[in-house]
TORVEX-773452 format. One record per residue (C-alpha): residue in three letters; x, y, z; residue number from 1; chain. Coordinates in steps of 0.02 Angstrom, whole numbers. Layout:
N
[vexnu ALA,[X,Y,Z],NUM,A]
...
# end
This chain:
448
[vexnu MET,[3995,3984,2388],1,A]
[vexnu ASN,[4105,4038,2241],2,A]
[vexnu ASP,[4241,4163,2289],3,A]
[vexnu GLU,[4336,4157,2124],4,A]
[vexnu PRO,[4278,4222,1954],5,A]
[vexnu ALA,[4200,4090,1844],6,A]
[vexnu ALA,[4325,3996,1738],7,A]
[vexnu THR,[4311,3953,1554],8,A]
[vexnu ASN,[4291,3767,1532],9,A]
[vexnu PRO,[4392,3675,1398],10,A]
[vexnu LYS,[4302,3645,1233],11,A]
[vexnu SER,[4317,3456,1236],12,A]
[vexnu GLU,[4318,3318,1365],13,A]
[vexnu ASP,[4494,3266,1310],14,A]
[vexnu ALA,[4556,3444,1334],15,A]
[vexnu GLY,[4467,3450,1501],16,A]
[vexnu LEU,[4557,3295,1562],17,A]
[vexnu ALA,[4726,3355,1498],18,A]
[vexnu ALA,[4700,3526,1577],19,A]
[vexnu ARG,[4667,3445,1745],20,A]
[vexnu GLN,[4815,3329,1727],21,A]
[vexnu GLY,[4922,3481,1689],22,A]
[vexnu ALA,[4851,3571,1840],23,A]
[vexnu HIS,[4892,3422,1950],24,A]
[vexnu ARG,[5072,3425,1889],25,A]
[vexnu LEU,[5085,3611,1928],26,A]
[vexnu ILE,[5012,3590,2104],27,A]
[vexnu ALA,[5127,3443,2140],28,A]
[vexnu ALA,[5278,3541,2075],29,A]
[vexnu VAL,[5245,3677,2204],30,A]
[vexnu LEU,[5190,3574,2353],31,A]
[vexnu THR,[5299,3420,2331],32,A]
[vexnu GLN,[5450,3478,2230],33,A]
[vexnu LYS,[5452,3653,2307],34,A]
[vexnu ARG,[5466,3737,2137],35,A]
[vexnu ALA,[5399,3907,2091],36,A]
[vexnu LEU,[5233,3901,1997],37,A]
[vexnu ASP,[5295,4012,1854],38,A]
[vexnu GLU,[5446,3899,1827],39,A]
[vexnu ALA,[5340,3741,1829],40,A]
[vexnu PHE,[5212,3815,1711],41,A]
[vexnu ALA,[5344,3875,1587],42,A]
[vexnu GLN,[5427,3704,1584],43,A]
[vexnu ASP,[5267,3605,1563],44,A]
[vexnu ALA,[5199,3726,1432],45,A]
[vexnu ALA,[5358,3700,1333],46,A]
[vexnu ARG,[5370,3510,1335],47,A]
[vexnu GLY,[5240,3434,1452],48,A]
[vexnu ILE,[5055,3398,1451],49,A]
[vexnu LEU,[5015,3583,1435],50,A]
[vexnu ALA,[5116,3598,1275],51,A]
[vexnu ARG,[4983,3496,1185],52,A]
[vexnu LEU,[4841,3610,1237],53,A]
[vexnu ALA,[4769,3766,1158],54,A]
[vexnu PRO,[4815,3929,1248],55,A]
[vexnu ALA,[4642,3944,1327],56,A]
[vexnu ASP,[4653,3768,1397],57,A]
[vexnu ARG,[4828,3800,1465],58,A]
[vexnu GLY,[4756,3954,1549],59,A]
[vexnu PHE,[4618,3848,1625],60,A]
[vexnu ALA,[4747,3727,1694],61,A]
[vexnu ARG,[4843,3869,1772],62,A]
[vexnu ALA,[4683,3942,1844],63,A]
[vexnu ILE,[4645,3777,1930],64,A]
[vexnu ALA,[4822,3767,1999],65,A]
[vexnu THR,[4824,3948,2057],66,A]
[vexnu THR,[4654,3935,2142],67,A]
[vexnu THR,[4703,3773,2226],68,A]
[vexnu LEU,[4864,3848,2293],69,A]
[vexnu ARG,[4772,4002,2357],70,A]
[vexnu HIS,[4655,3895,2459],71,A]
[vexnu VAL,[4758,3738,2491],72,A]
[vexnu GLY,[4756,3760,2680],73,A]
[vexnu ALA,[4566,3764,2686],74,A]
[vexnu LEU,[4552,3627,2554],75,A]
[vexnu ASP,[4660,3510,2657],76,A]
[vexnu LEU,[4550,3541,2809],77,A]
[vexnu ILE,[4395,3501,2705],78,A]
[vexnu ILE,[4477,3341,2642],79,A]
[vexnu LYS,[4519,3295,2822],80,A]
[vexnu LYS,[4333,3310,2862],81,A]
[vexnu LEU,[4289,3197,2716],82,A]
[vexnu LEU,[4418,3061,2746],83,A]
[vexnu ASP,[4410,2934,2886],84,A]
[vexnu LYS,[4599,2924,2890],85,A]
[vexnu LYS,[4748,3005,2807],86,A]
[vexnu LEU,[4793,2946,2632],87,A]
[vexnu PRO,[4945,2830,2629],88,A]
[vexnu PRO,[5105,2879,2535],89,A]
[vexnu ARG,[5064,2752,2399],90,A]
[vexnu ALA,[4912,2858,2352],91,A]
[vexnu GLY,[5029,2972,2253],92,A]
[vexnu ILE,[4938,3123,2182],93,A]
[vexnu THR,[4767,3072,2249],94,A]
[vexnu GLN,[4769,3215,2376],95,A]
[vexnu THR,[4813,3337,2238],96,A]
[vexnu ILE,[4670,3273,2128],97,A]
[vexnu LEU,[4550,3298,2273],98,A]
[vexnu ARG,[4617,3472,2310],99,A]
[vexnu ALA,[4598,3529,2129],100,A]
[vexnu ALA,[4422,3459,2109],101,A]
[vexnu LEU,[4364,3539,2271],102,A]
[vexnu ALA,[4441,3704,2217],103,A]
[vexnu GLU,[4338,3694,2058],104,A]
[vexnu ILE,[4180,3654,2156],105,A]
[vexnu PHE,[4199,3781,2296],106,A]
[vexnu PHE,[4293,3925,2216],107,A]
[vexnu MET,[4287,3922,2026],108,A]
[vexnu GLY,[4107,3902,1972],109,A]
[vexnu VAL,[4146,3746,1869],110,A]
[vexnu LYS,[4000,3627,1840],111,A]
[vexnu PRO,[4013,3510,1990],112,A]
[vexnu HIS,[3984,3347,1899],113,A]
[vexnu ALA,[4114,3392,1767],114,A]
[vexnu ALA,[4240,3425,1905],115,A]
[vexnu VAL,[4200,3258,1988],116,A]
[vexnu ASP,[4195,3151,1831],117,A]
[vexnu LEU,[4359,3218,1763],118,A]
[vexnu ALA,[4444,3203,1932],119,A]
[vexnu VAL,[4397,3020,1936],120,A]
[vexnu GLU,[4459,2998,1758],121,A]
[vexnu ALA,[4622,3084,1803],122,A]
[vexnu ALA,[4643,2962,1947],123,A]
[vexnu ALA,[4610,2817,1828],124,A]
[vexnu HIS,[4753,2877,1716],125,A]
[vexnu ASP,[4881,2886,1857],126,A]
[vexnu ASP,[4977,2729,1909],127,A]
[vexnu ASP,[4963,2769,2095],128,A]
[vexnu ALA,[4796,2860,2106],129,A]
[vexnu LEU,[4715,2724,2000],130,A]
[vexnu HIS,[4693,2617,2155],131,A]
[vexnu PHE,[4601,2759,2242],132,A]
[vexnu LYS,[4483,2816,2103],133,A]
[vexnu SER,[4331,2742,2192],134,A]
[vexnu LEU,[4379,2840,2347],135,A]
[vexnu VAL,[4400,2998,2243],136,A]
[vexnu ASN,[4226,2974,2170],137,A]
[vexnu ALA,[4147,2940,2340],138,A]
[vexnu ILE,[4232,3086,2427],139,A]
[vexnu LEU,[4189,3213,2292],140,A]
[vexnu ARG,[4008,3158,2276],141,A]
[vexnu ARG,[3991,3173,2464],142,A]
[vexnu ALA,[4066,3348,2448],143,A]
[vexnu LEU,[3929,3393,2323],144,A]
[vexnu ARG,[3796,3336,2446],145,A]
[vexnu GLU,[3874,3433,2590],146,A]
[vexnu THR,[3934,3589,2499],147,A]
[vexnu ASP,[3836,3707,2611],148,A]
[vexnu THR,[3910,3642,2774],149,A]
[vexnu LEU,[4084,3577,2737],150,A]
[vexnu ARG,[4169,3744,2765],151,A]
[vexnu ASP,[4084,3773,2932],152,A]
[vexnu GLY,[4213,3790,3070],153,A]
[vexnu ILE,[4359,3806,2948],154,A]
[vexnu ASP,[4464,3964,2963],155,A]
[vexnu GLY,[4526,3977,2784],156,A]
[vexnu GLU,[4616,4140,2818],157,A]
[vexnu ARG,[4721,4067,2958],158,A]
[vexnu ALA,[4751,3910,2856],159,A]
[vexnu ALA,[4822,4016,2713],160,A]
[vexnu LEU,[4983,4058,2806],161,A]
[vexnu GLN,[5125,3958,2879],162,A]
[vexnu GLN,[5145,3975,3067],163,A]
[vexnu TRP,[5300,4087,3058],164,A]
[vexnu MET,[5218,4202,2932],165,A]
[vexnu TRP,[5056,4214,3032],166,A]
[vexnu ARG,[5153,4265,3187],167,A]
[vexnu SER,[5254,4392,3088],168,A]
[vexnu TRP,[5103,4475,3008],169,A]
[vexnu ILE,[5001,4476,3167],170,A]
[vexnu GLY,[5146,4558,3259],171,A]
[vexnu THR,[5170,4686,3121],172,A]
[vexnu TYR,[4994,4728,3062],173,A]
[vexnu GLY,[4877,4657,3195],174,A]
[vexnu GLU,[4752,4518,3166],175,A]
[vexnu ILE,[4615,4624,3085],176,A]
[vexnu LYS,[4732,4696,2954],177,A]
[vexnu THR,[4817,4528,2928],178,A]
[vexnu ARG,[4651,4448,2886],179,A]
[vexnu GLU,[4611,4591,2767],180,A]
[vexnu ILE,[4777,4560,2679],181,A]
[vexnu ILE,[4744,4373,2664],182,A]
[vexnu ARG,[4569,4400,2594],183,A]
[vexnu ALA,[4637,4522,2466],184,A]
[vexnu GLN,[4774,4400,2414],185,A]
[vexnu MET,[4645,4265,2383],186,A]
[vexnu ASN,[4572,4368,2241],187,A]
[vexnu GLU,[4636,4365,2063],188,A]
[vexnu ALA,[4739,4521,2028],189,A]
[vexnu PRO,[4683,4636,1886],190,A]
[vexnu LEU,[4800,4683,1744],191,A]
[vexnu ASP,[4896,4845,1775],192,A]
[vexnu LEU,[4990,4937,1638],193,A]
[vexnu SER,[5118,5078,1639],194,A]
[vexnu VAL,[5101,5190,1486],195,A]
[vexnu LYS,[5259,5245,1395],196,A]
[vexnu ASP,[5196,5422,1362],197,A]
[vexnu PRO,[5101,5496,1511],198,A]
[vexnu ALA,[5019,5622,1394],199,A]
[vexnu SER,[4929,5477,1307],200,A]
[vexnu LEU,[4859,5403,1468],201,A]
[vexnu GLU,[4678,5452,1439],202,A]
[vexnu ASP,[4686,5397,1258],203,A]
[vexnu TRP,[4748,5223,1304],204,A]
[vexnu ALA,[4622,5210,1444],205,A]
[vexnu THR,[4485,5238,1315],206,A]
[vexnu ARG,[4558,5122,1185],207,A]
[vexnu LEU,[4586,4979,1308],208,A]
[vexnu GLY,[4430,5007,1413],209,A]
[vexnu ALA,[4540,5033,1565],210,A]
[vexnu LYS,[4524,5135,1723],211,A]
[vexnu ILE,[4655,5266,1766],212,A]
[vexnu LEU,[4713,5240,1944],213,A]
[vexnu PRO,[4760,5391,2052],214,A]
[vexnu THR,[4941,5334,2040],215,A]
[vexnu GLY,[4941,5348,1849],216,A]
[vexnu SER,[4931,5163,1806],217,A]
[vexnu LEU,[4798,5089,1693],218,A]
[vexnu ARG,[4694,4947,1765],219,A]
[vexnu LEU,[4601,4818,1661],220,A]
[vexnu HIS,[4489,4681,1726],221,A]
[vexnu THR,[4516,4566,1579],222,A]
[vexnu SER,[4584,4396,1532],223,A]
[vexnu GLY,[4669,4331,1377],224,A]
[vexnu ARG,[4839,4349,1298],225,A]
[vexnu ILE,[4925,4513,1338],226,A]
[vexnu GLU,[5012,4513,1168],227,A]
[vexnu GLN,[4843,4529,1083],228,A]
[vexnu LEU,[4796,4692,1170],229,A]
[vexnu GLU,[4805,4850,1066],230,A]
[vexnu GLY,[4967,4943,1089],231,A]
[vexnu PHE,[5075,4794,1137],232,A]
[vexnu ASP,[5161,4771,969],233,A]
[vexnu GLU,[5178,4960,951],234,A]
[vexnu GLY,[5269,4970,1118],235,A]
[vexnu GLN,[5149,5092,1200],236,A]
[vexnu TRP,[5143,5011,1372],237,A]
[vexnu TRP,[5208,4870,1480],238,A]
[vexnu VAL,[5134,4762,1618],239,A]
[vexnu GLN,[5175,4824,1793],240,A]
[vexnu ASP,[5074,4816,1954],241,A]
[vexnu ALA,[5021,4990,2009],242,A]
[vexnu ALA,[5118,4973,2172],243,A]
[vexnu ALA,[5275,4916,2081],244,A]
[vexnu ALA,[5271,5074,1975],245,A]
[vexnu LEU,[5281,5189,2127],246,A]
[vexnu PRO,[5462,5169,2189],247,A]
[vexnu ALA,[5539,5239,2029],248,A]
[vexnu SER,[5424,5390,2037],249,A]
[vexnu LEU,[5491,5430,2211],250,A]
[vexnu LEU,[5656,5483,2132],251,A]
[vexnu GLY,[5568,5640,2070],252,A]
[vexnu ASN,[5605,5720,1902],253,A]
[vexnu VAL,[5729,5606,1814],254,A]
[vexnu ALA,[5727,5687,1641],255,A]
[vexnu GLY,[5907,5702,1581],256,A]
[vexnu LYS,[5973,5629,1744],257,A]
[vexnu ASP,[6091,5481,1764],258,A]
[vexnu VAL,[5999,5347,1863],259,A]
[vexnu LEU,[6070,5180,1924],260,A]
[vexnu ASP,[5941,5039,1934],261,A]
[vexnu LEU,[6015,4900,2041],262,A]
[vexnu CYS,[5944,4722,2037],263,A]
[vexnu ALA,[5849,4786,1885],264,A]
[vexnu ALA,[5781,4625,1807],265,A]
[vexnu PRO,[5652,4593,1743],266,A]
[vexnu GLY,[5652,4779,1711],267,A]
[vexnu GLY,[5486,4866,1744],268,A]
[vexnu LYS,[5568,5005,1843],269,A]
[vexnu THR,[5702,5032,1710],270,A]
[vexnu LEU,[5564,5052,1581],271,A]
[vexnu TRP,[5476,5181,1691],272,A]
[vexnu LEU,[5637,5280,1716],273,A]
[vexnu ALA,[5688,5273,1533],274,A]
[vexnu SER,[5514,5324,1474],275,A]
[vexnu ARG,[5528,5479,1586],276,A]
[vexnu GLY,[5689,5532,1503],277,A]
[vexnu ALA,[5821,5462,1622],278,A]
[vexnu ASN,[5991,5400,1567],279,A]
[vexnu VAL,[5975,5230,1649],280,A]
[vexnu THR,[6109,5105,1694],281,A]
[vexnu SER,[6025,4938,1730],282,A]
[vexnu LEU,[6125,4811,1828],283,A]
[vexnu ASP,[6080,4633,1877],284,A]
[vexnu ARG,[6181,4476,1910],285,A]
[vexnu SER,[6066,4370,1800],286,A]
[vexnu GLY,[6101,4381,1614],287,A]
[vexnu PRO,[5949,4275,1565],288,A]
[vexnu ARG,[5832,4385,1668],289,A]
[vexnu LEU,[5905,4540,1587],290,A]
[vexnu GLU,[5862,4469,1415],291,A]
[vexnu ARG,[5679,4503,1452],292,A]
[vexnu LEU,[5723,4684,1492],293,A]
[vexnu THR,[5820,4699,1330],294,A]
[vexnu GLN,[5671,4633,1233],295,A]
[vexnu ASN,[5553,4756,1316],296,A]
[vexnu LEU,[5672,4901,1285],297,A]
[vexnu GLU,[5673,4856,1101],298,A]
[vexnu ARG,[5483,4838,1095],299,A]
[vexnu LEU,[5458,5008,1177],300,A]
[vexnu SER,[5602,5093,1082],301,A]
[vexnu LEU,[5685,5142,1246],302,A]
[vexnu ARG,[5868,5137,1295],303,A]
[vexnu SER,[5969,5085,1447],304,A]
[vexnu GLU,[6147,5030,1477],305,A]
[vexnu ILE,[6141,4847,1528],306,A]
[vexnu ILE,[6272,4777,1647],307,A]
[vexnu VAL,[6279,4596,1705],308,A]
[vexnu GLU,[6364,4600,1875],309,A]
[vexnu ASP,[6339,4565,2060],310,A]
[vexnu ALA,[6277,4728,2136],311,A]
[vexnu THR,[6373,4695,2298],312,A]
[vexnu LYS,[6536,4696,2199],313,A]
[vexnu PHE,[6500,4834,2073],314,A]
[vexnu GLU,[6646,4959,2072],315,A]
[vexnu PRO,[6615,5082,1929],316,A]
[vexnu GLY,[6733,5219,1991],317,A]
[vexnu ARG,[6594,5349,1994],318,A]
[vexnu THR,[6438,5400,2091],319,A]
[vexnu TRP,[6257,5432,2042],320,A]
[vexnu GLU,[6137,5568,2095],321,A]
[vexnu LYS,[5991,5448,2090],322,A]
[vexnu ILE,[5991,5262,2132],323,A]
[vexnu LEU,[5849,5136,2139],324,A]
[vexnu LEU,[5881,4974,2233],325,A]
[vexnu ASP,[5739,4849,2210],326,A]
[vexnu ALA,[5816,4715,2319],327,A]
[vexnu PRO,[5785,4527,2306],328,A]
[vexnu CYS,[5658,4474,2437],329,A]
[vexnu THR,[5532,4342,2487],330,A]
[vexnu ALA,[5401,4429,2378],331,A]
[vexnu THR,[5262,4393,2503],332,A]
[vexnu GLY,[5171,4550,2444],333,A]
[vexnu THR,[5141,4475,2271],334,A]
[vexnu ALA,[5033,4325,2323],335,A]
[vexnu ARG,[4883,4386,2222],336,A]
[vexnu ARG,[4979,4333,2067],337,A]
[vexnu HIS,[5100,4211,2147],338,A]
[vexnu PRO,[5009,4114,2284],339,A]
[vexnu ASP,[5153,3990,2291],340,A]
[vexnu VAL,[5263,4115,2384],341,A]
[vexnu LEU,[5157,4096,2541],342,A]
[vexnu LEU,[5186,3909,2534],343,A]
[vexnu LEU,[5369,3902,2481],344,A]
[vexnu LYS,[5455,4042,2577],345,A]
[vexnu SER,[5526,4005,2749],346,A]
[vexnu ALA,[5587,4110,2894],347,A]
[vexnu ALA,[5762,4053,2845],348,A]
[vexnu ASP,[5733,4124,2669],349,A]
[vexnu ARG,[5679,4289,2746],350,A]
[vexnu ASP,[5833,4299,2856],351,A]
[vexnu ARG,[5951,4251,2715],352,A]
[vexnu LEU,[5875,4381,2599],353,A]
[vexnu ALA,[5875,4514,2734],354,A]
[vexnu ASP,[6062,4487,2753],355,A]
[vexnu LEU,[6085,4506,2565],356,A]
[vexnu GLN,[5978,4664,2566],357,A]
[vexnu ALA,[6087,4739,2703],358,A]
[vexnu ARG,[6244,4707,2600],359,A]
[vexnu LEU,[6163,4777,2442],360,A]
[vexnu LEU,[6104,4932,2533],361,A]
[vexnu ALA,[6273,4964,2614],362,A]
[vexnu HIS,[6364,4947,2449],363,A]
[vexnu SER,[6239,5048,2347],364,A]
[vexnu ALA,[6259,5188,2475],365,A]
[vexnu THR,[6442,5203,2424],366,A]
[vexnu LEU,[6385,5238,2245],367,A]
[vexnu LEU,[6272,5385,2294],368,A]
[vexnu ALA,[6333,5562,2272],369,A]
[vexnu VAL,[6321,5687,2415],370,A]
[vexnu GLY,[6146,5762,2410],371,A]
[vexnu GLY,[6086,5619,2302],372,A]
[vexnu THR,[5930,5512,2322],373,A]
[vexnu LEU,[5924,5324,2350],374,A]
[vexnu ILE,[5761,5225,2346],375,A]
[vexnu PHE,[5764,5057,2434],376,A]
[vexnu CYS,[5614,4946,2399],377,A]
[vexnu THR,[5553,4767,2412],378,A]
[vexnu CYS,[5390,4677,2371],379,A]
[vexnu SER,[5391,4590,2540],380,A]
[vexnu LEU,[5271,4611,2686],381,A]
[vexnu GLU,[5403,4558,2812],382,A]
[vexnu PRO,[5469,4698,2924],383,A]
[vexnu GLU,[5645,4624,2916],384,A]
[vexnu GLU,[5644,4661,2729],385,A]
[vexnu GLY,[5578,4838,2751],386,A]
[vexnu PRO,[5577,4960,2897],387,A]
[vexnu LYS,[5694,4857,3006],388,A]
[vexnu GLN,[5818,4856,2862],389,A]
[vexnu ILE,[5816,5045,2849],390,A]
[vexnu ASP,[5820,5075,3037],391,A]
[vexnu THR,[5975,4966,3052],392,A]
[vexnu PHE,[6059,5050,2903],393,A]
[vexnu LEU,[6030,5226,2970],394,A]
[vexnu GLY,[6095,5174,3141],395,A]
[vexnu LEU,[6258,5120,3058],396,A]
[vexnu HIS,[6270,5263,2932],397,A]
[vexnu PRO,[6237,5432,3015],398,A]
[vexnu GLN,[6287,5522,2854],399,A]
[vexnu PHE,[6121,5464,2780],400,A]
[vexnu ALA,[5943,5519,2822],401,A]
[vexnu ARG,[5765,5477,2776],402,A]
[vexnu VAL,[5672,5593,2660],403,A]
[vexnu ALA,[5487,5574,2700],404,A]
[vexnu ILE,[5370,5513,2563],405,A]
[vexnu THR,[5203,5603,2552],406,A]
[vexnu ALA,[5032,5537,2505],407,A]
[vexnu SER,[5022,5660,2361],408,A]
[vexnu GLU,[5168,5569,2278],409,A]
[vexnu ILE,[5076,5403,2277],410,A]
[vexnu GLY,[4903,5449,2218],411,A]
[vexnu GLY,[4839,5515,2385],412,A]
[vexnu LEU,[4854,5344,2468],413,A]
[vexnu ASP,[4871,5411,2646],414,A]
[vexnu GLU,[4858,5240,2728],415,A]
[vexnu ALA,[5015,5185,2636],416,A]
[vexnu ILE,[5124,5315,2724],417,A]
[vexnu THR,[5205,5249,2883],418,A]
[vexnu LYS,[5243,5349,3040],419,A]
[vexnu SER,[5425,5355,2986],420,A]
[vexnu GLY,[5379,5429,2817],421,A]
[vexnu ASP,[5407,5271,2715],422,A]
[vexnu MET,[5286,5191,2591],423,A]
[vexnu ARG,[5200,5028,2635],424,A]
[vexnu THR,[5065,4973,2514],425,A]
[vexnu LEU,[4961,4821,2562],426,A]
[vexnu PRO,[4856,4702,2455],427,A]
[vexnu CYS,[4701,4764,2547],428,A]
[vexnu HIS,[4729,4945,2494],429,A]
[vexnu TRP,[4605,4999,2360],430,A]
[vexnu VAL,[4531,4825,2375],431,A]
[vexnu ASP,[4365,4878,2297],432,A]
[vexnu ALA,[4462,4927,2141],433,A]
[vexnu GLY,[4562,4765,2139],434,A]
[vexnu GLY,[4696,4793,2271],435,A]
[vexnu LEU,[4883,4820,2257],436,A]
[vexnu ASP,[5040,4718,2278],437,A]
[vexnu GLY,[5121,4736,2447],438,A]
[vexnu PHE,[5270,4852,2425],439,A]
[vexnu TYR,[5389,4940,2542],440,A]
[vexnu ALA,[5495,5090,2493],441,A]
[vexnu ALA,[5606,5211,2589],442,A]
[vexnu ARG,[5691,5366,2520],443,A]
[vexnu LEU,[5864,5410,2582],444,A]
[vexnu THR,[5985,5551,2550],445,A]
[vexnu ARG,[6171,5567,2579],446,A]
[vexnu LEU,[6210,5715,2690],447,A]
[vexnu SER,[6399,5709,2683],448,A]
# end
């Protein structure tokens, strides 16, 4: 019955209760307040319940929240089976407490009675849920008795997507592939690293116990603090999903070349380009987000010119031979790490961001030299933020053309090459090795 890797339980009952209370706050922040999980976690870890916990217990709280959000559609259907009627608004976070406890029972390998007892205690400590703690206890103990049958008839894959997103993916990828994507996104993503010096790849694979992927990234199936891994303090690598490392490589040999990285924060692609010898100009409208890039550049002893500016208004008075535009998007391809995106993003968000992408692409094209190369990429699975964007652009700009991407450039991943010659990685690619983020990239050149 357990689809998630086993979690590490807190070392004390008090920590166990606080971890669950923290998880409940994170889940409610996403589902009720419509906040991003990373933002909610950072805030609570700084000055909330999670700030009082040891790092391992904070990690356990986040694991509960992440697992619950991955499966919330199915969990709500299970709760509907268990309840005679819908909980009233005055129940407060009772639904969230039930969701989290059921996630522990069905998907995390937590000892069932610990999950139940601490859920009841969490309800007893909440002003609203207090009045429903007996119901919480009864519902969860019934769930323990009926664990083998409760999920019968529940389509957890369909329940994972909003209606608009389901229609979009079915229309784009077909139902079989859509379900493969959803299943892959329900799994915890491994840790991927990009190594500063490609010549040391095998050495770092040995030292970290990592696998070298065909694309040149290192993959670790590990948990714990990243800062404690060998090579972090020495600046030998940075964290970057294997798919996210590919767009920069599609610019070809960048050694000694001037490269413009637009919408650069938080900076993984700038780091890749700089480590390969490029003279990088990194531009983003967000100064705070660029601070993380600056810190990583210092840690890795790499250099880039940092510019804080809106990329749609950037007028430098020059052109570049190579430009990378990693445009803001709905990020629906990153749900393995950020399950909240599938719950928070709307069709209106997609359309708004697609409009911004079109403006960014049109303006970045004016900065490309004749004969130069421009990579447009997004981490979205929506066609409006990928191939439709490029088709529209080329229809309006006949002086530009696609330059086909080949499988040999992306580790031999033939299934990620589209009929038009673009790159489209999916979470279900290389799923036996841990999958990939969903990424789209197109390569363009300026003819005249």
